N, CA, C and O of each residue as an XYZ file, in Angstrom:
188
protein
N      89.003    105.839     86.466
C      88.687    107.244     86.588
C      89.285    107.769     87.893
O      89.106    107.173     88.954
N      89.980    108.868     87.799
C      90.579    109.491     88.978
C      89.629    110.505     89.592
O      88.778    111.083     88.915
N      89.794    110.702     90.883
C      88.969    111.659     91.617
C      89.765    112.926     91.887
O      90.957    112.879     92.190
N      89.079    114.063     91.772
C      89.701    115.351     92.060
C      88.756    116.153     92.938
O      87.554    116.217     92.680
N      89.307    116.756     93.966
C      88.554    117.646     94.837
C      89.028    119.067     94.584
O      90.211    119.372     94.732
N      88.103    119.929     94.204
C      88.408    121.340     93.999
C      87.938    122.091     95.231
O      86.771    122.005     95.612
N      88.849    122.829     95.851
C      88.490    123.695     96.971
C      88.646    125.122     96.477
O      89.758    125.621     96.302
N      87.511    125.765     96.256
C      87.506    127.099     95.642
C      86.274    127.852     96.123
O      85.156    127.344     96.026
N      86.471    129.048     96.635
C      85.327    129.803     97.145
C      84.551    130.526     96.048
O      83.409    130.932     96.266
N      85.148    130.688     94.887
C      84.458    131.328     93.767
C      83.747    130.247     92.943
O      84.392    129.430     92.287
N      82.421    130.254     92.986
C      81.632    129.213     92.333
C      81.877    129.157     90.832
O      81.981    128.069     90.265
N      81.971    130.299     90.187
C      82.170    130.323     88.737
C      83.493    129.677     88.344
O      83.554    128.915     87.379
N      84.541    129.979     89.087
C      85.850    129.383     88.805
C      85.808    127.883     89.048
O      86.318    127.106     88.240
N      85.204    127.474     90.155
C      85.123    126.049     90.486
C      84.354    125.278     89.416
O      84.768    124.186     89.025
N      83.254    125.826     88.944
C      82.458    125.148     87.913
C      83.219    125.069     86.593
O      83.134    124.063     85.889
N      83.952    126.109     86.256
C      84.757    126.093     85.031
C      85.825    125.008     85.109
O      86.015    124.242     84.164
N      86.519    124.951     86.244
C      87.537    123.909     86.434
C      86.912    122.520     86.373
O      87.468    121.609     85.760
N      85.763    122.365     87.008
C      85.076    121.074     87.017
C      84.696    120.647     85.605
O      84.941    119.506     85.214
N      84.103    121.550     84.844
C      83.714    121.226     83.467
C      84.915    120.789     82.640
O      84.847    119.803     81.906
N      86.002    121.518     82.758
C      87.210    121.196     82.002
C      87.744    119.806     82.385
O      88.084    119.006     81.513
N      87.811    119.533     83.670
C      88.348    118.242     84.127
C      87.437    117.080     83.756
O      87.915    115.996     83.423
N      86.137    117.300     83.813
C      85.207    116.225     83.451
C      85.308    115.873     81.966
O      85.031    114.736     81.585
N      85.697    116.822     81.133
C      85.936    116.507     79.716
C      87.060    115.501     79.558
O      87.098    114.747     78.586
N      87.981    115.492     80.521
C      89.088    114.534     80.517
C      88.760    113.302     81.355
O      89.647    112.521     81.700
N      87.489    113.135     81.675
C      86.955    111.954     82.364
C      87.416    111.811     83.808
O      87.564    110.695     84.307
N      87.643    112.937     84.481
C      87.901    112.910     85.911
C      86.571    113.005     86.647
O      85.629    113.632     86.162
N      86.497    112.382     87.815
C      85.352    112.567     88.706
C      85.714    113.728     89.620
O      86.717    113.674     90.331
N      84.897    114.780     89.602
C      85.242    116.017     90.290
C      84.191    116.375     91.327
O      82.990    116.323     91.062
N      84.660    116.736     92.505
C      83.793    117.275     93.547
C      84.283    118.668     93.897
O      85.477    118.960     93.825
N      83.342    119.523     94.277
C      83.675    120.897     94.638
C      83.314    121.130     96.094
O      82.247    120.730     96.560
N      84.211    121.776     96.795
C      83.951    122.244     98.161
C      84.335    123.710     98.204
O      85.400    124.097     97.724
N      83.470    124.517     98.777
C      83.715    125.955     98.805
C      84.404    126.428    100.082
O      84.873    127.564    100.149
N      84.467    125.571    101.088
C      85.100    125.955    102.355
C      86.103    124.882    102.768
O      85.736    123.738    103.036
N      87.356    125.268    102.815
C      88.416    124.311    103.133
C      88.251    123.705    104.517
O      88.614    122.548    104.731
N      87.710    124.465    105.459
C      87.588    123.950    106.822
C      86.693    122.716    106.892
O      86.784    121.943    107.845
N      85.849    122.527    105.915
C      84.972    121.341    105.902
C      85.708    120.074    105.508
O      85.313    118.979    105.909
N      86.772    120.204    104.729
C      87.464    119.010    104.233
C      88.851    118.804    104.821
O      89.429    117.729    104.658
N      89.392    119.789    105.490
C      90.751    119.650    106.038
C      90.905    118.473    106.994
O      91.893    117.748    106.881
N      89.988    118.242    107.925
C      90.169    117.082    108.809
C      90.229    115.754    108.048
O      91.064    114.903    108.353
N      89.361    115.577    107.076
C      89.361    114.337    106.304
C      90.623    114.212    105.451
O      91.198    113.128    105.350
N      91.052    115.302    104.846
C      92.262    115.272    104.047
C      93.494    114.977    104.873
O      94.358    114.210    104.449
N      93.584    115.575    106.047
C      94.756    115.328    106.873
C      94.825    113.875    107.323
O      95.918    113.328    107.472
N      93.683    113.244    107.542
C      93.664    111.827    107.908
C      94.135    110.978    106.739
O      94.883    110.023    106.947
N      93.723    111.292    105.514
C      94.125    110.521    104.340
C      95.603    110.690    104.042
O      96.262    109.744    103.610
N      96.126    111.873    104.264
C      97.536    112.130    103.980
C      98.430    111.415    104.990
O      99.501    110.923    104.633
N      98.003    111.358    106.233
C      98.844    110.764    107.280
C      98.849    109.239    107.244
O      99.689    108.621    107.897
N      97.941    108.618    106.504
C      97.913    107.149    106.456
C      98.586    106.613    105.241
O      98.647    105.397    105.055
């Protein structure tokens, strides 16, 4: 199972995307503020 992180400030859009992706058996997490995940993402990308 692959993991997907959705960064979307509109809750309705994020939930719709999540529902669709979970039908395809993806593990999905939603974050509404990019500033919360940017430091962690930049560390993962640089390694």
